C-alpha positions in Angstrom: 0.1 0.2 0.2 1.4 3.1 -0.9 1.0 6.4 1.5 0.9 9.3 0.5 3.0 12.6 2.0 -0.6 13.6 3.7 -0.8 10.3 5.1 2.6 10.2 5.8 2.5 14.1 7.2 -0.2 12.5 9.5 1.2 9.6 10.9 4.8 11.6 11.9 4.0 15.6 12.3 8.1 16.4 12.2 9.0 14.3 9.4 10.4 17.6 7.5 9.6 16.7 2.9 11.6 18.3 0.2 9.4 20.7 -2.2 8.2 20.0 -5.3 9.2 15.9 -5.7 6.3 15.0 -3.9 6.5 12.6 -6.7 9.8 11.1 -6.1 9.1 10.9 -1.7 9.6 7.1 -1.7 8.6 6.2 2.3 9.8 7.4 5.3 13.4 5.6 6.6 13.5 4.4 10.3 17.0 4.4 12.1 18.0 2.6 15.7 17.9 5.7 18.4 17.1 8.4 15.6 13.8 10.4 14.8 11.6 8.8 11.3 12.9 11.0 8.3 11.5 10.7 4.4 13.4 8.9 2.4 13.2 10.1 -1.2 14.3 8.5 -4.4 17.4 10.2 -5.5 17.3 9.1 -9.4 13.7 10.5 -9.9 14.5 14.0 -8.4 17.7 13.9 -11.0 15.0 12.8 -13.8 12.4 15.4 -13.2 15.1 18.4 -12.2 16.0 16.9 -15.4 12.2 17.2 -16.6 12.0 20.3 -16.6 15.1 21.2 -19.1 18.8 20.7 -17.0 21.4 18.5 -18.1 22.5 15.3 -16.2 25.1 17.7 -15.4 23.2 20.8 -14.0 21.1 18.4 -11.8 23.6 16.0 -10.0 25.1 19.9 -9.8 22.0 20.4 -8.3 20.8 17.5 -6.4 24.1 18.1 -4.5 24.3 21.5 -3.7 20.8 22.6 -3.0 18.6 19.5 -2.1 21.4 17.2 -0.3 23.2 19.9 1.1 21.1 21.3 2.0 21.3 19.8 5.5 18.0 21.0 7.9 17.8 19.6 11.3 18.2 16.0 12.2 14.6 15.7 9.9 16.3 17.0 7.0 15.8 13.8 4.5 17.9 10.6 3.5 17.9 9.9 -0.6 17.9 6.7 -1.5 20.1 5.6 -4.7 18.0 2.5 -5.7 19.7 0.1 -7.3 16.7 -1.2 -9.7 17.3 2.4 -11.3 20.9 1.2 -12.7 20.1 -2.4 -13.0 16.7 -1.7 -15.6 17.8 2.0 -17.6 13.3 1.0 -18.9 12.0 2.8 -15.8 13.9 5.9 -17.7 12.1 7.9 -19.5 13.6 7.8 -23.3 14.2 12.2 -23.0 16.2 11.3 -20.0 17.9 7.8 -21.7 18.8 11.3 -24.4 19.6 13.6 -22.5 21.9 11.5 -20.7 24.1 10.1 -23.7 24.3 13.7 -25.2 26.3 14.5 -21.9 28.7 11.5 -21.7 28.7 11.4 -25.6 30.2 15.3 -24.8 31.7 14.3 -22.0 33.8 11.3 -22.7 33.8 11.6 -27.0 
């Protein structure tokens, strides 16, 4: 059963969320001795940024500096890099795959 952001916020009122990335929210991460935090799919965030017009390189830089680099205390969300995306690239849209390919063609001719 998939829970919505609203349901998670109701069950875990102290969660912090990343604005604009509800589609990348995949659940809650539990850590020993710490409060649960929101869990996001890193690949979906990168894909979302690319779908908004960024190149793969720009999306990675933006994510590193503005999203994962934004510390908001102990309740800061965590970001999972899912292995299924690496093993199964057909989960990405053809447009995103083309942007990634273009980036690597320019970087590694």
